C-alpha positions, 0 to 999 in steps of 0.5 A: 334852194331855188329862186324864182320871180313873180309877176305879181306884187307881194300882197298877191303872193300865193298862199303858203309863202312867208311874206317879208316886210321891211320897215324902218324900225331899228335893225334887228327888230323881228316879228311875225304877224298874221293878216287875213290868214297870211303870215308876214315876217317883219324885219327892221332895216333901220334908217336908209342912210345907215344901211351899208352893203355889209349890213344888207348881207346880214339882213338877207341872211336873217330872212332865211334864219327867221324862216327856218325858225318858223318851219317856213319852207317858202318865202316871198320877198320884195324890195320895190315895195319899199324902195327908199330903204335901199337908196344908200346900198350901192352895188357895182351893178344890178347883177352884182346885187342879185348875185349877193342876195343869192349868195347870202340866202344859200349860205344862210340855208346851210347846216352841217348834218352829215352825221345827224339822223334826219327827223321824220318831219324832214329838215327845216330848210327853205326850199324856195324864195319868190322875188315879187319884183320885175326880173331884168336879164341882169338880175336873172344872171346875178341870181344864177351866179350867186346860187352857184357860188353860194353852193360852192361856199357851202361845199367848202363848209361841208368838207371843212366840218368833216371830223378828222377821223373821217377826213384823212389826207387820202380822204381829202385827196379823194374829196378834191377829185370828187369836187371837180367830177365832170369838170375840165380839171385834172387831179394828180395826187402824190403819196408818201414815197413820192414826196420823199423822192421828190424832196418834200421833206417839210411835208413828209416830216409833218406827216411822219407821226401819223399812220395815215400818210401825207399827200400832195395833190395838184389840181389843174384847170386850163381855161385860159390861153396856153401862154397865160401864166397860171394863178396858183393857189396853195391851201393848208391841208392839215386834216387834224392838228394835235400839235405834234409833240408840242401837243395842244392844250385841251382848250385848243384842240377841239376844232382842229379837224378844221385845220384844213379849211385852207385846202377846202377853200382852194379845192372848191375855188378851182372847181368853181372857176371851171364851173363858171367857165372862167377864161383863166388858168388855175392851179390848186396845190394841197399839201395834206397831213395829219400832225400827230404824236406817233413813234415816227413824229418829228421831234422838236430840234429836228432838222428837215430839208425842204424842197427848196433845199433850205434846211429848217430847224423844227423848234415847235411841231405845232407850227406845222402849217408853214412847213407844208406850205413852204414845200407847196410854194416851192412846188408852184415855181415849176408852173412859172405862175403869174401870182401865188396866193396861199390860204391857211388857218395858220396862227391863233395870233391872227385871231388875237389881232383881228377877231372873228371878221377878217382874215389876215393879209400879208404880202410885199406887193402893194398892188396885189394887197390893194386888189385883195382888200378891195375884193374882200370888201366887195365879196364879203370875205373881208381881209386886213393887211398886216406888216411883213417887214424885214425886221421880223426875219430875226425871229426865224434865224436858227443856230443850227440850220438855214432857219427855224420854223418858230422863235424860241423865247421872246417871240410871243408877239406878232405871231401872224406875221412871224408865220408869214415871214417864214413863208416869205423865205420860200415865196421870194424865189417865185419870181412873181407876186405872192400873198399869204391869207391867214384865215384862222379868224374866219375858220368858223362863223362869227356870232351875228353873221346869221350863219350856222355854227361851224366852218364859215367857207372863207375865202372862196368868194374872195378867191373867185373874185380874185380869179376873175379879175386877175390880169397877168 
């Protein structure tokens, strides 16, 4: 998709463009009208006093979705034609508003079609949006940046949506390398033998039941000063999660190829930081495995030794994400990081708590929590803080090892925090701020947010905003 600017009013937009007219009718009102041989899309914005940044994002996406329904490949839009409708929408800057517009239309234009046959008439994608308003340098800069970020989010969705049979741990490692092709990012991948030699017993244990061996990928971007402590992002890369010997019920297993969405997001966040030439040092860690039921699979009751040296009794093989992340968090320590953020589709409990519109945020650092909450609101990758108190540590106490990965009996509730408190046992050794993002609620697009079915691409926008704003 390309976004261009016109020097004429929208009434004079070239033929062939679907023109958009905003009205004060109730939000969600949509109709197509034909005037003097020209097609118009009329969208209800509602009252200006009720319009928020969140509603603005959905409105912009709805333009693209409506156009695709009409097979319109070109759109003309103007905000200056109805200036009073936007009085309550306030952005940090004109550039930021333009960036959000570009991100929104690009994300709305995406559909996962890698395994579909292209129809003879082609896909119903929007190819161009013509903005019939004066273009300032700030607007042009915002549009350019928004297009780049939107495409990175879509690349994340493409990767996350790829079926498990086509995306093994080794395949995910190759995808990480492909994501940074031509960019100043180094990529190193460790195989099963290297993991065992290193002592990553948790990651190796999760991948033990699959014929596709686990991998651990390190992506390094050095855009900052050599003395700047790096930002380390760790993403859960379970390329398919059967639940292991604690196998998932059929109602919960269908979309488990998306269980590597955390890995996809950190891969493309690092690629994006390099593409935007951010002056930060950023490292992505991707522990990847298939959680399967082969002869070598970890059994409930097995005790694994982590990279940290702590032993873990595996009381539930379906609580595998915290295991692979624990080894990644310990590995992060060798970089002497300024901050560590892990991203994972960790628990269904986070979905029970938050629904489908916000990721769970857990950290012991109030300053970091506030920053992520604010950036989540600004970026559109919303997060909500859940507790991480000492009281929750009782659920991971084991009679036979240093800890257990999942509570046995009486641990049905508070599952999102229970997963995070396990990770905290390893993160507390980092010596720097750490946060855990449980993106299970945002694994797939929610109803009403005007995105195609499948992966939502969260939280790439939050991560890149965090990288930009972080000060060690």
